[in-house]
C-alpha positions as CSV (number, residue, x, y, z in Angstrom):
1,M,22.4,-87.6,2.8
2,S,22.9,-83.9,2.5
3,A,26.4,-82.6,1.6
4,I,25.7,-79.3,3.3
5,R,27.4,-79.1,6.7
6,P,28.2,-76.3,9.2
7,L,31.3,-74.2,8.6
8,P,34.6,-75.7,9.9
9,E,35.4,-74.5,13.4
10,Y,38.6,-72.7,12.3
11,L,36.6,-70.5,9.9
12,I,34.0,-69.7,12.6
13,R,36.8,-68.6,15.0
14,R,38.3,-66.4,12.3
15,Y,35.0,-64.7,11.6
16,Q,34.4,-64.1,15.2
17,G,37.9,-62.6,15.6
18,W,37.2,-60.3,12.6
19,K,33.9,-59.2,14.0
20,A,35.3,-58.4,17.4
21,T,38.3,-56.5,16.0
22,T,38.4,-55.2,12.5
23,Y,34.7,-54.7,12.2
24,A,34.2,-53.3,15.7
25,E,36.9,-50.7,15.1
26,N,35.5,-49.7,11.7
27,R,31.8,-50.1,12.3
28,A,30.9,-46.7,10.9
29,W,32.8,-47.3,7.7
30,Y,31.1,-50.6,7.1
31,R,27.7,-49.2,7.7
32,R,28.4,-46.3,5.3
33,L,29.4,-48.8,2.6
34,A,26.2,-50.7,3.2
35,E,24.0,-47.6,3.1
36,E,25.6,-45.7,0.3
37,G,26.5,-48.6,-2.0
38,Q,29.8,-49.4,-3.7
39,R,31.8,-46.9,-5.7
40,P,34.9,-48.8,-6.8
41,R,37.3,-46.9,-9.0
42,A,38.7,-50.1,-10.6
43,M,37.7,-53.6,-11.6
44,V,40.3,-56.3,-11.2
45,I,40.0,-59.6,-13.2
46,S,42.3,-62.1,-11.5
47,C,42.8,-65.8,-11.2
48,C,40.9,-68.0,-8.7
49,D,44.3,-69.2,-7.4
50,S,44.4,-68.7,-3.6
51,R,48.0,-67.4,-3.8
52,V,46.9,-64.3,-5.7
53,H,45.7,-61.8,-3.0
54,V,44.6,-58.8,-4.9
55,T,43.7,-56.5,-2.0
56,S,47.0,-57.3,-0.3
57,I,49.1,-56.5,-3.4
58,F,47.6,-53.0,-3.6
59,G,46.9,-52.4,0.1
60,A,43.2,-51.9,-0.8
61,D,40.4,-51.5,1.7
62,Q,36.9,-52.9,1.5
63,G,34.9,-51.1,-1.2
64,E,37.9,-50.0,-3.4
65,F,38.0,-52.8,-6.0
66,F,35.3,-54.7,-7.9
67,I,37.0,-58.1,-8.2
68,H,36.1,-60.9,-10.5
69,R,38.1,-64.1,-10.3
70,N,38.1,-67.1,-12.7
71,I,40.4,-69.8,-14.0
72,A,43.5,-68.1,-15.5
73,N,42.1,-64.6,-15.3
74,L,40.6,-64.9,-18.8
75,V,38.0,-62.7,-20.5
76,P,36.1,-64.4,-23.3
77,P,35.1,-62.4,-26.5
78,H,31.8,-60.6,-26.6
79,E,29.2,-63.3,-27.4
80,P,25.6,-62.0,-27.0
81,D,24.1,-65.4,-27.6
82,G,21.5,-65.4,-24.8
83,Q,23.4,-67.9,-22.7
84,A,24.9,-67.5,-19.2
85,H,28.3,-65.6,-19.2
86,G,29.6,-64.9,-15.7
87,T,32.7,-63.0,-16.6
88,S,31.0,-61.0,-19.4
89,A,28.3,-60.1,-16.9
90,A,30.8,-58.9,-14.4
91,V,32.5,-56.7,-17.0
92,E,29.2,-55.3,-18.1
93,Y,28.2,-54.5,-14.6
94,A,31.5,-52.9,-13.7
95,V,31.7,-50.7,-16.8
96,A,28.0,-49.9,-17.5
97,A,26.6,-49.8,-14.0
98,L,29.4,-49.0,-11.6
99,K,31.3,-47.0,-14.3
100,V,34.7,-48.0,-13.1
101,A,37.6,-45.9,-14.4
102,H,40.0,-48.8,-14.8
103,V,39.8,-52.5,-15.7
104,I,42.9,-54.4,-14.7
105,V,43.7,-57.9,-15.8
106,L,46.1,-59.5,-13.4
107,G,48.0,-62.7,-14.4
108,H,50.4,-64.6,-12.2
109,S,53.3,-67.1,-12.1
110,N,52.8,-70.9,-11.9
111,C,49.2,-70.6,-13.0
112,G,47.5,-74.0,-12.9
113,G,44.9,-73.1,-15.5
114,V,47.6,-71.8,-17.9
115,N,49.6,-75.0,-17.3
116,G,46.5,-77.0,-18.1
117,C,46.1,-75.1,-21.4
118,H,49.7,-75.7,-22.3
119,D,49.4,-79.5,-21.6
120,M,46.1,-79.7,-23.5
121,C,47.5,-77.9,-26.5
122,A,50.6,-80.0,-26.4
123,G,48.6,-83.2,-26.5
124,R,49.4,-84.2,-22.9
125,A,46.0,-83.7,-21.3
126,P,43.4,-85.6,-23.4
127,E,40.9,-85.3,-20.5
128,L,40.8,-81.5,-21.1
129,E,39.9,-82.1,-24.7
130,E,36.7,-83.8,-23.7
131,K,33.5,-81.7,-24.4
132,S,32.5,-82.4,-20.8
133,S,35.5,-80.6,-19.4
134,F,34.5,-77.2,-18.2
135,V,38.2,-76.3,-17.6
136,G,39.2,-77.4,-21.1
137,R,36.5,-75.5,-22.8
138,W,37.3,-72.4,-20.8
139,M,41.0,-72.7,-21.6
140,D,40.1,-72.8,-25.3
141,I,40.1,-69.0,-25.0
142,L,43.8,-69.2,-24.5
143,R,44.6,-71.5,-27.5
144,P,45.6,-68.7,-29.8
145,G,48.1,-67.6,-27.2
146,Y,49.7,-71.0,-27.2
147,E,50.1,-70.9,-30.9
148,K,52.0,-67.6,-30.6
149,V,54.5,-68.9,-28.0
150,K,54.8,-72.6,-28.5
151,D,58.0,-72.4,-30.5
152,L,60.1,-70.5,-27.9
153,G,61.9,-73.7,-27.2
154,D,62.4,-73.9,-23.4
155,E,59.2,-75.3,-21.8
156,A,59.5,-73.1,-18.8
157,A,59.8,-70.1,-21.0
158,V,56.7,-71.2,-23.0
159,R,54.7,-71.6,-19.9
160,R,55.8,-68.2,-18.6
161,A,55.0,-66.5,-21.9
162,L,51.6,-68.2,-22.0
163,E,50.8,-66.7,-18.6
164,K,51.3,-63.3,-20.1
165,Q,49.4,-64.3,-23.2
166,A,46.4,-64.9,-20.9
167,V,46.6,-61.2,-19.9
168,L,47.0,-60.0,-23.5
169,I,44.2,-62.1,-25.0
170,S,41.9,-60.9,-22.2
171,L,42.7,-57.3,-23.0
172,E,42.1,-58.0,-26.7
173,N,38.7,-59.6,-25.9
174,L,37.7,-56.8,-23.6
175,M,37.9,-54.5,-26.7
176,T,35.2,-56.6,-28.4
177,F,32.6,-55.4,-25.9
178,P,30.7,-52.4,-27.4
179,F,30.3,-50.8,-24.0
180,V,34.0,-51.1,-23.2
181,Q,34.8,-49.5,-26.6
182,A,32.4,-46.7,-25.9
183,A,33.8,-46.0,-22.5
184,I,37.3,-45.9,-23.8
185,A,36.3,-43.6,-26.7
186,D,34.7,-41.2,-24.2
187,E,37.9,-41.3,-22.1
188,R,36.0,-42.7,-19.1
189,L,37.9,-46.0,-19.0
190,T,41.4,-47.3,-19.4
191,L,42.6,-50.9,-19.6
192,H,45.7,-52.3,-17.8
193,G,47.6,-55.6,-18.0
194,L,49.6,-56.9,-15.1
195,W,51.5,-60.0,-14.2
196,T,52.7,-60.9,-10.7
197,D,55.5,-63.3,-9.6
198,V,54.0,-65.0,-6.6
199,G,57.2,-66.2,-5.1
200,E,59.2,-63.0,-5.6
201,G,56.4,-60.5,-5.0
202,G,57.2,-58.8,-8.3
203,L,54.7,-56.9,-10.4
204,S,55.0,-56.1,-14.1
205,Q,52.8,-54.1,-16.3
206,Y,52.3,-54.4,-20.1
207,D,53.8,-51.6,-22.1
208,P,52.1,-51.4,-25.5
209,A,55.0,-49.3,-26.8
210,T,57.5,-52.1,-26.3
211,G,55.1,-55.0,-26.5
212,D,56.6,-56.4,-23.2
213,F,55.8,-56.5,-19.5
214,V,57.9,-54.0,-17.6
215,P,58.7,-54.4,-13.8
216,I,57.0,-51.8,-11.6
């Protein structure tokens, strides 16, 4: 029996509402986007978490951001091994083809992926240590961050610090990509690290001068 089924009715109704209102009122803009292609100024790498709504945070319209989402907003290091690399492919396309001016890594509070990494590294999630765990092997990217913050004492503080380590490690890994290095050297690209508090609506940015995240 096939697992493929028609869309749930509530999604169909939402689509029809969008087509009759937002699209109908901006038809010329949508057609222009389709004909002229996308020219986003920034790429945003954020978490898959449904609570992180990138376009709402920045009040962005369609066509403004090239958005890539994955578990815990992580960027792996540059590994040209001939295998499939979704996040690396997105970064390459954004920088080399779209020539975005900014790459933003956006972390967030209460991140399930980060919590999974914490529990795995603390020996509380043996299922994530299995080679067959896609989540576990992806969160291996964040292991060095856990080693940096594991001795902060308070577990809540460790988890919060690890969320920010996910941003910092991703920024470090972005710098291992030759085309990112070249674009930065040519002053065509800048990198930015952000962290948002979902419950409070706060947004902080990483300040390399202080080595900390500063509220915006």
